[in-house]
KOLKETOR-805962 format. One record per atom (N, C-alpha, C): residue in one letter; atom name; x, y, z. Coordinates in pm, 1 decimal. Layout:
BEGIN
[A; CA; [X; Y; Z]]
...
END
This chain:
BEGIN
[M; N; [6405.5; 10093.3; 12699.2]]
[M; CA; [6550.1; 10089.1; 12713.8]]
[M; C; [6611.7; 10184.3; 12613.1]]
[S; N; [6697.1; 10273.7; 12658.5]]
[S; CA; [6754.0; 10373.6; 12568.3]]
[S; C; [6874.4; 10317.8; 12493.5]]
[Q; N; [6897.2; 10372.8; 12377.6]]
[Q; CA; [7008.9; 10333.3; 12292.9]]
[Q; C; [7135.7; 10404.0; 12339.0]]
[P; N; [7255.0; 10341.7; 12331.9]]
[P; CA; [7378.8; 10414.4; 12361.1]]
[P; C; [7400.5; 10519.9; 12253.3]]
[R; N; [7429.7; 10643.6; 12294.2]]
[R; CA; [7445.4; 10752.8; 12198.5]]
[R; C; [7592.0; 10785.1; 12173.1]]
[S; N; [7679.4; 10759.8; 12266.9]]
[S; CA; [7820.1; 10789.7; 12245.5]]
[S; C; [7903.5; 10673.0; 12295.5]]
[F; N; [8034.5; 10684.4; 12279.4]]
[F; CA; [8122.7; 10575.0; 12318.7]]
[F; C; [8112.9; 10548.5; 12468.3]]
[S; N; [8110.1; 10423.2; 12505.3]]
[S; CA; [8112.2; 10384.8; 12646.1]]
[S; C; [8195.2; 10258.0; 12659.9]]
[S; N; [8245.7; 10236.3; 12777.7]]
[S; CA; [8330.7; 10118.2; 12797.1]]
[S; C; [8247.6; 9996.6; 12832.7]]
[I; N; [8300.2; 9882.5; 12796.7]]
[I; CA; [8236.9; 9755.1; 12829.9]]
[I; C; [8339.2; 9674.2; 12908.0]]
[L; N; [8302.0; 9636.9; 13027.4]]
[L; CA; [8390.9; 9554.5; 13108.6]]
[L; C; [8336.5; 9413.1; 13110.6]]
[R; N; [8422.3; 9318.1; 13081.1]]
[R; CA; [8380.9; 9178.7; 13076.0]]
[R; C; [8477.0; 9092.3; 13155.0]]
[N; N; [8430.0; 8975.6; 13187.2]]
[N; CA; [8513.0; 8869.7; 13243.2]]
[N; C; [8584.0; 8908.5; 13372.3]]
[T; N; [8516.2; 8979.5; 13460.1]]
[T; CA; [8576.6; 9012.1; 13587.8]]
[T; C; [8571.9; 8887.8; 13675.5]]
[V; N; [8686.3; 8849.2; 13722.3]]
[V; CA; [8698.0; 8726.8; 13801.1]]
[V; C; [8735.7; 8764.1; 13943.5]]
[R; N; [8667.7; 8705.5; 14039.7]]
[R; CA; [8698.9; 8728.5; 14180.7]]
[R; C; [8736.4; 8594.6; 14244.1]]
[R; N; [8855.1; 8589.4; 14303.3]]
[R; CA; [8901.2; 8466.7; 14368.7]]
[R; C; [8912.5; 8489.5; 14518.5]]
[V; N; [8887.0; 8387.9; 14591.0]]
[V; CA; [8898.1; 8395.3; 14736.3]]
[V; C; [9007.3; 8299.6; 14780.9]]
[N; N; [9106.7; 8354.1; 14852.3]]
[N; CA; [9214.6; 8273.0; 14908.3]]
[N; C; [9201.5; 8278.2; 15060.2]]
[G; N; [9160.0; 8170.9; 15118.9]]
[G; CA; [9142.4; 8168.6; 15264.6]]
[G; C; [9036.8; 8269.8; 15304.4]]
[S; N; [9070.4; 8357.6; 15398.0]]
[S; CA; [8975.6; 8459.3; 15442.5]]
[S; C; [8994.6; 8590.5; 15367.1]]
[R; N; [9089.5; 8594.1; 15277.0]]
[R; CA; [9121.2; 8715.8; 15203.8]]
[R; C; [9067.9; 8708.7; 15061.8]]
[A; N; [8996.7; 8808.7; 15016.8]]
[A; CA; [8945.0; 8812.5; 14879.0]]
[A; C; [9043.0; 8889.9; 14792.1]]
[Q; N; [9076.1; 8834.1; 14679.2]]
[Q; CA; [9161.7; 8902.5; 14583.2]]
[Q; C; [9083.7; 8921.9; 14455.0]]
[S; N; [9104.1; 9034.9; 14393.7]]
[S; CA; [9034.3; 9063.5; 14269.5]]
[S; C; [9133.0; 9055.2; 14154.7]]
[N; N; [9102.8; 8971.8; 14057.6]]
[N; CA; [9185.8; 8957.8; 13939.1]]
[N; C; [9102.7; 9006.9; 13822.0]]
[H; N; [9119.9; 9132.2; 13785.1]]
[H; CA; [9039.1; 9189.5; 13677.8]]
[H; C; [9098.7; 9153.4; 13543.2]]
[S; N; [9021.5; 9081.5; 13467.3]]
[S; CA; [9058.3; 9047.8; 13331.5]]
[S; C; [8946.8; 9103.9; 13245.1]]
[Y; N; [8963.7; 9223.7; 13196.4]]
[Y; CA; [8856.5; 9289.2; 13124.3]]
[Y; C; [8900.7; 9330.0; 12984.4]]
[I; N; [8801.3; 9350.7; 12901.8]]
[I; CA; [8823.5; 9398.5; 12766.1]]
[I; C; [8748.1; 9529.5; 12753.5]]
[L; N; [8817.7; 9633.1; 12712.5]]
[L; CA; [8756.4; 9764.1; 12696.9]]
[L; C; [8718.0; 9783.3; 12550.7]]
[G; N; [8595.5; 9823.6; 12528.0]]
[G; CA; [8549.3; 9845.8; 12392.0]]
[G; C; [8471.1; 9975.2; 12380.0]]
[C; N; [8459.4; 10024.3; 12260.1]]
[C; CA; [8378.4; 10142.5; 12231.6]]
[C; C; [8248.9; 10096.6; 12166.4]]
[T; N; [8137.9; 10142.3; 12221.4]]
[T; CA; [8006.0; 10110.7; 12166.6]]
[T; C; [7940.0; 10240.0; 12124.3]]
[D; N; [7881.0; 10239.9; 12004.5]]
[D; CA; [7820.9; 10361.4; 11950.4]]
[D; C; [7714.7; 10323.7; 11848.8]]
[T; N; [7615.7; 10408.8; 11832.1]]
[T; CA; [7513.0; 10387.3; 11729.8]]
[T; C; [7530.5; 10480.8; 11611.9]]
[E; N; [7609.3; 10587.1; 11628.4]]
[E; CA; [7620.6; 10691.3; 11525.4]]
[E; C; [7747.9; 10683.6; 11442.3]]
[T; N; [7832.1; 10585.0; 11468.9]]
[T; CA; [7957.4; 10569.1; 11395.8]]
[T; C; [7953.8; 10436.7; 11321.3]]
[V; N; [7978.0; 10440.9; 11191.3]]
[V; CA; [7986.5; 10316.4; 11114.6]]
[V; C; [8121.4; 10253.3; 11146.6]]
[M; N; [8116.3; 10131.9; 11201.8]]
[M; CA; [8236.3; 10057.1; 11237.9]]
[M; C; [8220.7; 9914.9; 11186.3]]
[L; N; [8332.9; 9854.4; 11148.0]]
[L; CA; [8332.0; 9717.8; 11096.8]]
[L; C; [8446.4; 9639.3; 11159.9]]
[D; N; [8428.6; 9508.9; 11170.8]]
[D; CA; [8529.6; 9420.2; 11227.0]]
[D; C; [8558.7; 9309.8; 11125.4]]
[F; N; [8668.9; 9325.2; 11052.7]]
[F; CA; [8710.1; 9227.4; 10952.0]]
[F; C; [8809.4; 9130.2; 11015.6]]
[D; N; [8765.6; 9009.3; 11045.1]]
[D; CA; [8854.8; 8906.4; 11099.0]]
[D; C; [8900.0; 8813.8; 10986.5]]
[D; N; [9021.7; 8763.7; 11001.6]]
[D; CA; [9079.2; 8668.7; 10906.6]]
[D; C; [9072.1; 8722.5; 10763.0]]
[T; N; [9116.2; 8848.8; 10747.3]]
[T; CA; [9110.2; 8916.1; 10617.9]]
[T; C; [9240.9; 8992.0; 10594.2]]
[P; N; [9302.2; 8977.7; 10477.6]]
[P; CA; [9424.9; 9052.9; 10448.3]]
[P; C; [9398.4; 9203.9; 10443.9]]
[L; N; [9499.4; 9282.5; 10480.8]]
[L; CA; [9486.4; 9428.2; 10481.7]]
[L; C; [9443.4; 9482.4; 10345.9]]
[S; N; [9494.1; 9426.9; 10236.8]]
[S; CA; [9458.5; 9476.6; 10103.3]]
[S; C; [9308.0; 9464.3; 10077.8]]
[V; N; [9247.1; 9356.8; 10124.8]]
[V; CA; [9102.5; 9337.0; 10108.0]]
[V; C; [9025.4; 9436.0; 10196.4]]
[V; N; [9071.4; 9455.0; 10318.5]]
[V; CA; [9007.7; 9550.7; 10409.4]]
[V; C; [9013.7; 9691.4; 10349.2]]
[M; N; [9129.7; 9728.6; 10295.5]]
[M; CA; [9144.9; 9862.0; 10235.0]]
[M; C; [9052.3; 9878.4; 10114.8]]
[Y; N; [9038.4; 9774.3; 10033.8]]
[Y; CA; [8947.7; 9779.4; 9919.3]]
[Y; C; [8806.0; 9810.6; 9966.4]]
[W; N; [8757.0; 9733.8; 10065.5]]
[W; CA; [8620.7; 9753.7; 10113.2]]
[W; C; [8604.7; 9887.5; 10183.6]]
[A; N; [8704.4; 9927.8; 10261.2]]
[A; CA; [8696.4; 10055.9; 10332.8]]
[A; C; [8683.6; 10172.5; 10234.9]]
[K; N; [8765.8; 10173.0; 10131.3]]
[K; CA; [8760.0; 10281.8; 10032.5]]
[K; C; [8629.5; 10277.7; 9953.8]]
[R; N; [8585.4; 10158.0; 9917.3]]
[R; CA; [8459.8; 10143.8; 9841.7]]
[R; C; [8340.8; 10193.9; 9924.1]]
[I; N; [8333.9; 10153.7; 10050.3]]
[I; CA; [8225.7; 10195.1; 10139.9]]
[I; C; [8229.6; 10345.5; 10163.0]]
[C; N; [8348.4; 10396.9; 10188.3]]
[C; CA; [8364.4; 10540.1; 10214.6]]
[C; C; [8312.1; 10622.7; 10097.5]]
[K; N; [8347.1; 10582.5; 9977.7]]
[K; CA; [8304.3; 10656.2; 9858.1]]
[K; C; [8154.0; 10635.0; 9831.8]]
[W; N; [8107.3; 10510.3; 9833.1]]
[W; CA; [7968.7; 10477.4; 9798.9]]
[W; C; [7867.9; 10543.0; 9893.9]]
[F; N; [7902.8; 10543.4; 10025.3]]
[F; CA; [7810.6; 10597.2; 10125.7]]
[F; C; [7849.2; 10738.1; 10172.1]]
[R; N; [7949.1; 10795.0; 10107.6]]
[R; CA; [7993.9; 10932.7; 10138.5]]
[R; C; [8021.9; 10951.0; 10287.1]]
[L; N; [8110.2; 10867.7; 10339.4]]
[L; CA; [8140.3; 10868.2; 10482.3]]
[L; C; [8259.4; 10956.5; 10519.0]]
[G; N; [8321.1; 11020.2; 10421.0]]
[G; CA; [8419.5; 11124.7; 10447.0]]
[G; C; [8561.0; 11080.7; 10476.0]]
[G; N; [8580.9; 10978.1; 10553.2]]
[G; CA; [8715.1; 10934.3; 10588.9]]
[G; C; [8710.5; 10799.0; 10656.3]]
[V; N; [8828.5; 10737.9; 10666.9]]
[V; CA; [8839.6; 10601.5; 10720.7]]
[V; C; [8963.3; 10590.0; 10808.2]]
[L; N; [8948.2; 10515.4; 10916.1]]
[L; CA; [9058.9; 10477.4; 11003.0]]
[L; C; [9059.7; 10324.8; 11007.6]]
[I; N; [9175.4; 10264.4; 10980.5]]
[I; CA; [9188.6; 10118.3; 10986.5]]
[I; C; [9288.9; 10084.5; 11095.8]]
[L; N; [9247.2; 9995.8; 11184.8]]
[L; CA; [9332.5; 9951.6; 11294.5]]
[L; C; [9351.4; 9800.6; 11285.9]]
[E; N; [9472.3; 9755.4; 11314.5]]
[E; CA; [9498.6; 9611.4; 11319.0]]
[E; C; [9479.6; 9565.2; 11462.9]]
[S; N; [9384.5; 9473.7; 11484.7]]
[S; CA; [9358.9; 9424.4; 11620.1]]
[S; C; [9445.2; 9302.1; 11652.8]]
[S; N; [9482.3; 9227.9; 11553.0]]
[S; CA; [9578.5; 9118.0; 11561.4]]
[S; C; [9609.0; 9077.8; 11417.1]]
[E; N; [9696.0; 8981.4; 11398.3]]
[E; CA; [9737.0; 8946.3; 11262.4]]
[E; C; [9616.5; 8909.0; 11175.2]]
[N; N; [9602.1; 8981.3; 11062.1]]
[N; CA; [9492.1; 8962.3; 10966.1]]
[N; C; [9352.5; 8986.3; 11025.1]]
[N; N; [9345.8; 9067.9; 11130.3]]
[N; CA; [9219.0; 9109.2; 11190.8]]
[N; C; [9220.0; 9261.0; 11203.1]]
[F; N; [9117.2; 9324.9; 11147.0]]
[F; CA; [9117.1; 9471.0; 11138.3]]
[F; C; [8984.7; 9531.9; 11181.2]]
[H; N; [8994.5; 9650.1; 11241.8]]
[H; CA; [8878.3; 9731.6; 11275.5]]
[H; C; [8877.1; 9850.4; 11181.3]]
[V; N; [8758.7; 9888.3; 11135.1]]
[V; CA; [8744.6; 10001.9; 11043.6]]
[V; C; [8643.9; 10098.6; 11106.2]]
[V; N; [8681.5; 10227.1; 11110.8]]
[V; CA; [8595.8; 10332.4; 11166.1]]
[V; C; [8581.8; 10440.6; 11059.4]]
[F; N; [8457.2; 10484.1; 11034.9]]
[F; CA; [8431.0; 10586.6; 10934.0]]
[F; C; [8398.5; 10719.9; 11001.0]]
[N; N; [8416.3; 10828.5; 10929.3]]
[N; CA; [8412.5; 10961.7; 10988.3]]
[N; C; [8274.3; 11026.5; 10999.9]]
[R; N; [8189.2; 11012.9; 10899.1]]
[R; CA; [8061.5; 11085.8; 10901.1]]
[R; C; [7963.8; 11021.5; 10998.7]]
[P; N; [7901.2; 11103.3; 11086.8]]
[P; CA; [7799.6; 11047.2; 11176.0]]
[P; C; [7673.6; 11008.4; 11098.9]]
[V; N; [7608.2; 10901.7; 11143.6]]
[V; CA; [7485.6; 10851.1; 11080.2]]
[V; C; [7387.1; 10816.6; 11191.2]]
[D; N; [7261.1; 10795.8; 11156.2]]
[D; CA; [7168.3; 10743.7; 11256.6]]
[D; C; [7177.3; 10591.2; 11254.1]]
[W; N; [7116.8; 10526.7; 11354.6]]
[W; CA; [7128.4; 10380.9; 11366.9]]
[W; C; [7074.9; 10308.1; 11244.2]]
[S; N; [6966.4; 10359.3; 11187.5]]
[S; CA; [6906.5; 10295.3; 11070.2]]
[S; C; [7003.9; 10293.0; 10952.6]]
[E; N; [7069.0; 10405.1; 10925.3]]
[E; CA; [7166.9; 10410.6; 10815.6]]
[E; C; [7288.6; 10324.3; 10848.7]]
[N; N; [7329.2; 10324.6; 10973.4]]
[N; CA; [7442.4; 10243.5; 11017.4]]
[N; C; [7415.8; 10095.1; 10988.5]]
[V; N; [7297.6; 10047.7; 11027.3]]
[V; CA; [7261.2; 9907.7; 11002.7]]
[V; C; [7257.1; 9878.0; 10853.6]]
[R; N; [7202.4; 9969.6; 10776.0]]
[R; CA; [7194.6; 9951.4; 10630.8]]
[R; C; [7334.2; 9935.8; 10569.9]]
[I; N; [7428.7; 10019.3; 10612.9]]
[I; CA; [7565.7; 10013.6; 10560.0]]
[I; C; [7634.3; 9883.5; 10602.9]]
[M; N; [7623.6; 9850.1; 10732.4]]
[M; CA; [7686.0; 9726.2; 10780.9]]
[M; C; [7627.6; 9603.7; 10710.0]]
[A; N; [7496.8; 9604.1; 10687.5]]
[A; CA; [7431.1; 9491.9; 10618.3]]
[A; C; [7480.7; 9480.5; 10474.9]]
[W; N; [7490.2; 9593.4; 10406.2]]
[W; CA; [7534.9; 9595.2; 10266.4]]
[W; C; [7675.2; 9535.3; 10255.8]]
[V; N; [7766.0; 9580.4; 10342.7]]
[V; CA; [7904.1; 9531.0; 10339.3]]
[V; C; [7909.9; 9383.0; 10375.5]]
[S; N; [7836.8; 9344.0; 10478.3]]
[S; CA; [7836.7; 9204.0; 10521.0]]
[S; C; [7788.0; 9112.1; 10410.0]]
[L; N; [7687.9; 9155.4; 10338.4]]
[L; CA; [7631.7; 9075.3; 10229.6]]
[L; C; [7724.9; 9071.3; 10108.3]]
[H; N; [7772.6; 9187.1; 10064.2]]
[H; CA; [7852.1; 9194.8; 9940.9]]
[H; C; [7996.4; 9146.7; 9956.6]]
[S; N; [8053.1; 9157.8; 10076.1]]
[S; CA; [8192.8; 9115.9; 10093.9]]
[S; C; [8205.7; 8963.6; 10098.7]]
[G; N; [8099.0; 8894.9; 10136.4]]
[G; CA; [8104.3; 8749.3; 10147.2]]
[G; C; [8182.6; 8700.3; 10267.4]]
[K; N; [8214.2; 8788.6; 10360.9]]
[K; CA; [8291.8; 8753.0; 10479.9]]
[K; C; [8198.0; 8701.3; 10588.7]]
[K; N; [8202.1; 8571.6; 10616.0]]
[K; CA; [8110.7; 8510.4; 10713.3]]
[K; C; [8132.5; 8563.5; 10854.7]]
[L; N; [8259.3; 8589.2; 10891.9]]
[L; CA; [8285.7; 8641.3; 11025.5]]
[L; C; [8234.0; 8784.2; 11040.5]]
[L; N; [8239.6; 8862.8; 10933.2]]
[L; CA; [8184.2; 8998.4; 10936.8]]
[L; C; [8032.2; 8992.3; 10951.7]]
[L; N; [7969.2; 8900.1; 10880.4]]
[L; CA; [7824.1; 8883.1; 10890.9]]
[L; C; [7784.4; 8844.2; 11032.5]]
[K; N; [7858.7; 8754.3; 11094.8]]
[K; CA; [7831.2; 8712.8; 11232.7]]
[K; C; [7847.2; 8832.2; 11327.6]]
[W; N; [7955.0; 8911.1; 11310.2]]
[W; CA; [7977.3; 9030.3; 11392.9]]
[W; C; [7861.4; 9128.4; 11374.8]]
[F; N; [7820.3; 9150.1; 11249.7]]
[F; CA; [7710.0; 9241.6; 11220.8]]
[F; C; [7581.7; 9198.9; 11292.2]]
[L; N; [7548.7; 9071.4; 11287.0]]
[L; CA; [7427.8; 9022.9; 11352.8]]
[L; C; [7432.4; 9047.5; 11504.2]]
[M; N; [7550.3; 9031.3; 11564.5]]
[M; CA; [7564.0; 9058.6; 11707.8]]
[M; C; [7541.4; 9206.6; 11737.6]]
[Q; N; [7586.1; 9294.7; 11648.0]]
[Q; CA; [7566.7; 9438.4; 11669.6]]
[Q; C; [7417.8; 9472.7; 11663.0]]
[C; N; [7346.4; 9406.2; 11572.9]]
[C; CA; [7201.1; 9428.3; 11562.0]]
[C; C; [7130.7; 9382.9; 11689.1]]
[I; N; [7172.2; 9269.8; 11742.8]]
[I; CA; [7112.9; 9219.3; 11866.1]]
[I; C; [7136.2; 9317.5; 11980.8]]
[K; N; [7258.6; 9371.4; 11991.0]]
[K; CA; [7292.7; 9465.8; 12098.3]]
[K; C; [7237.4; 9605.7; 12073.3]]
[Q; N; [7202.8; 9635.7; 11948.7]]
[Q; CA; [7154.9; 9767.7; 11905.4]]
[Q; C; [7260.4; 9875.9; 11925.3]]
[G; N; [7384.0; 9841.6; 11895.3]]
[G; CA; [7496.2; 9934.1; 11899.1]]
[G; C; [7620.0; 9861.2; 11850.8]]
[S; N; [7707.8; 9932.8; 11782.1]]
[S; CA; [7831.4; 9871.3; 11730.7]]
[S; C; [7942.5; 9884.4; 11833.7]]
[T; N; [8018.5; 9776.2; 11850.7]]
[T; CA; [8128.1; 9775.3; 11947.4]]
[T; C; [8255.9; 9725.9; 11881.9]]
[L; N; [8365.2; 9797.3; 11908.3]]
[L; CA; [8498.3; 9752.6; 11869.2]]
[L; C; [8587.9; 9754.1; 11992.2]]
[R; N; [8673.5; 9655.0; 12002.4]]
[R; CA; [8768.9; 9646.1; 12113.6]]
[R; C; [8874.7; 9753.4; 12098.9]]
[V; N; [8914.0; 9816.2; 12212.9]]
[V; CA; [9021.6; 9915.2; 12210.9]]
[V; C; [9135.5; 9879.2; 12306.4]]
[S; N; [9117.3; 9774.4; 12386.8]]
[S; CA; [9219.5; 9735.4; 12483.5]]
[S; C; [9284.5; 9603.1; 12442.8]]
[R; N; [9376.8; 9559.1; 12527.0]]
[R; CA; [9436.6; 9427.1; 12509.0]]
[R; C; [9330.0; 9320.1; 12525.9]]
[K; N; [9354.7; 9203.5; 12470.7]]
[K; CA; [9264.8; 9089.2; 12488.2]]
[K; C; [9352.5; 8965.0; 12497.6]]
[R; N; [9360.7; 8910.3; 12616.2]]
[R; CA; [9450.9; 8798.1; 12642.6]]
[R; C; [9590.9; 8831.2; 12590.1]]
[S; N; [9641.5; 8757.2; 12495.0]]
[S; CA; [9777.2; 8782.0; 12444.3]]
[S; C; [9780.1; 8883.8; 12330.3]]
[K; N; [9662.3; 8933.6; 12288.5]]
[K; CA; [9656.8; 9030.0; 12178.6]]
[K; C; [9677.5; 9171.6; 12231.7]]
[P; N; [9759.2; 9253.1; 12161.5]]
[P; CA; [9778.9; 9391.8; 12205.5]]
[P; C; [9656.9; 9478.3; 12169.6]]
[S; N; [9656.9; 9600.8; 12217.9]]
[S; CA; [9552.8; 9696.4; 12177.7]]
[S; C; [9562.7; 9717.8; 12027.7]]
[P; N; [9451.0; 9742.5; 11959.8]]
[P; CA; [9455.9; 9770.0; 11815.1]]
[P; C; [9544.6; 9890.4; 11785.0]]
[R; N; [9615.2; 9883.4; 11673.1]]
[R; CA; [9704.0; 9993.9; 11634.1]]
[R; C; [9666.7; 10042.4; 11494.7]]
[I; N; [9683.0; 10170.7; 11472.0]]
[I; CA; [9648.4; 10231.6; 11343.6]]
[I; C; [9744.9; 10182.7; 11236.5]]
[V; N; [9688.6; 10135.8; 11123.4]]
[V; CA; [9772.1; 10092.5; 11011.3]]
[V; C; [9744.6; 10174.6; 10885.5]]
[S; N; [9629.3; 10240.7; 10879.4]]
[S; CA; [9597.6; 10321.1; 10761.6]]
[S; C; [9488.1; 10420.9; 10796.7]]
[R; N; [9493.2; 10534.6; 10730.8]]
[R; CA; [9387.9; 10634.9; 10744.8]]
[R; C; [9385.9; 10720.2; 10619.6]]
[F; N; [9266.6; 10759.8; 10580.2]]
[F; CA; [9255.6; 10851.1; 10466.4]]
[F; C; [9125.3; 10927.8; 10476.0]]
[G; N; [9123.2; 11043.2; 10409.8]]
[G; CA; [9005.7; 11129.3; 10414.3]]
[G; C; [9000.0; 11208.7; 10543.1]]
[K; N; [8884.3; 11267.0; 10567.9]]
[K; CA; [8864.5; 11349.9; 10687.1]]
[K; C; [8866.7; 11265.3; 10813.6]]
[Q; N; [8918.1; 11324.5; 10920.9]]
[Q; CA; [8930.3; 11255.7; 11048.9]]
[Q; C; [8876.1; 11344.1; 11162.8]]
[D; N; [8787.2; 11437.7; 11130.8]]
[D; CA; [8748.7; 11542.8; 11225.1]]
[D; C; [8620.5; 11517.8; 11304.2]]
[S; N; [8548.1; 11411.9; 11277.7]]
[S; CA; [8419.9; 11390.8; 11344.4]]
[S; C; [8421.7; 11260.8; 11426.0]]
[Q; N; [8362.3; 11154.7; 11373.1]]
[Q; CA; [8351.2; 11029.6; 11447.4]]
[Q; C; [8487.2; 10963.9; 11470.5]]
[I; N; [8577.9; 10976.4; 11375.2]]
[I; CA; [8712.4; 10919.4; 11393.8]]
[I; C; [8783.8; 10992.0; 11506.5]]
[K; N; [8773.5; 11124.3; 11510.6]]
[K; CA; [8834.3; 11202.9; 11618.4]]
[K; C; [8776.6; 11160.4; 11752.9]]
[E; N; [8643.9; 11142.8; 11759.0]]
[E; CA; [8579.6; 11100.5; 11883.6]]
[E; C; [8626.3; 10961.8; 11925.6]]
[F; N; [8639.8; 10870.1; 11829.4]]
[F; CA; [8688.4; 10735.7; 11858.6]]
[F; C; [8830.4; 10741.8; 11914.1]]
[L; N; [8919.4; 10819.5; 11850.2]]
[L; CA; [9057.4; 10829.9; 11894.7]]
[L; C; [9067.7; 10900.5; 12029.6]]
[D; N; [8982.4; 10999.8; 12052.6]]
[D; CA; [8981.7; 11069.4; 12181.9]]
[D; C; [8943.1; 10973.8; 12294.6]]
[F; N; [8852.6; 10880.3; 12262.9]]
[F; CA; [8810.5; 10782.6; 12362.9]]
[F; C; [8928.3; 10697.6; 12403.1]]
END
């Protein structure tokens, strides 16, 4: 089974209802970006100041060049880093942050990414939650961040 190499969409929760003899399709899907070469993190139930602290620390420590922070809902943030990495380095960075930050929800998200063998962040609406919006960015934005935004 091959690894995902670039961003791809994930469609979930497609519901099909049948009314009488007529079939109606009610698509309730969540669009996400999945990648193995982009370091991405999902900080749930975390204040922006804490997310910014970890984003800047990770960016500097692992020389990732730049950071994009998106708010997915209140006190829930997605972080995307600029420098491309291989899957092994990506896992190492995600593991380091999950362990040192003490964020149990981040650790759970990280373990799911390992199981899937690719990192995924939501880019569309989810039930009553709007699409993630940019709240902060710093450093270079010309590589993986540009690709994420282009997607």
